[in-house]
Structure formats: C-alpha cells, structure tokens
N, C-alpha and C positions, 0 to 999 in steps of 0.2 A: 740722444742730442746733437754729440759730440762725433757719431758716424756720420748721418743725416750732413752733417755738415761739411765733413771728409767727401762727401758722395756727390754735396751739391759745389762743391771747389775744390778739387783736389790740393789745389796749390795754393792756399791757403795756411801760411807756414802755424798760428795759434792754433788750429783745429786739428793738424799731428800731433806740435809740440803736446798740447792737454790732453791729447787720446794715449800718447805714450806714456805720460806723466799717469794716465789713469789705469795702465793697463799694468804700469809696475807697482801700484800701490793694489791689485788686484793680482798681483804674483804671476802673471803672464809676461814674465820675460824676452821674453821671441818676439811676439805681438809687439811687447813696446820698443826692444830695438828694432824692427821694422819700421815705424811710427819714426821713430828718435830719426833714422834712416834718409828720409823721406826728407823731416825737417830739416835734417842736414843738407839736402840739397836745395830745397826753399832760401836760405838765410845761411851761405856759410860762412858768414859775422858772428853771429852769436855763441857764444862762450858755453854757454850752458850747459847746452845742446851737445857738446864734446864732453862736460863733464855728465850728463846721463848716461850718452852711450857707452862711456866709463865705468859710471858705478855697475852697469847692468851685464855690460860685460863681466867685468870680475865677479861677477854672481852666477854667470854660466860657464865660469871658468876657462874663461877667454884672455890670459893675463897679460898676454905681448899688444891684446888688440886695447885693451885697458887703458896700458901704459900710452900707447901712442896716442892715445883722445886727451889722456889725462896732460901730455904733453903739447896737446895743441891746444886746451883749455888756458893754458898756464901759457903759451903765447900770444892768444887771442889778448888776453884779460892780466896783468901781470900783478893788477892790485886786487883779485878777487885771491885767498890762499887756499883757500879747499884745495885744487888741483894739487898745488905743491904739497898739501900736508898728504892729500890719496898718494901722489907720487913717493914720497918719503919711507912708505911702509912696503916698497918694493927695492 
C-alpha cells in the first residue's frame, strides 16, 4: 500500500516517512535511508526524520553522518532527549 502511495504521490511526506520505517523494520537499511532522505526533502522541519537517518546511518557504520543528523535533530527539537542521548554515545 505504501509503495502504491509513493507511486501515486511521490511528494506526500507520510508515505515516504512510513515506507522508510517499514524498510527499517525489514532490515533493508539502504532502502530505508533513501526514503528518509526523500522525506527530509519534503518536510525538513520534522526532527524525527533526522533521528531515523542518524540511527540507520549508525547501523550502516556511517558514524559521522549519524552524528550530524543527531545534532540537527537535537537543534530542531531541544525538548526531545533521544537525539541527545544518542549523541552522548559518541
């Protein structure tokens, strides 16, 4: 259903974001990162997209990219502590 939604409206943020989450659950990290990058382009102010990109980048051993995205997530929402906790590991 999400793939059909992305084909129907490729610029609709919820389709991209949730497809990225689905791919990450299925351990398809590269595909997930692609979808989250598209979602980031569509809605750059949503901090959880950066958090997911950071987590997936860390899982694919792209540590510097992960740290950059954790920092962006922490700046976009200073009240959510998950990005700060993940930054403290590095």
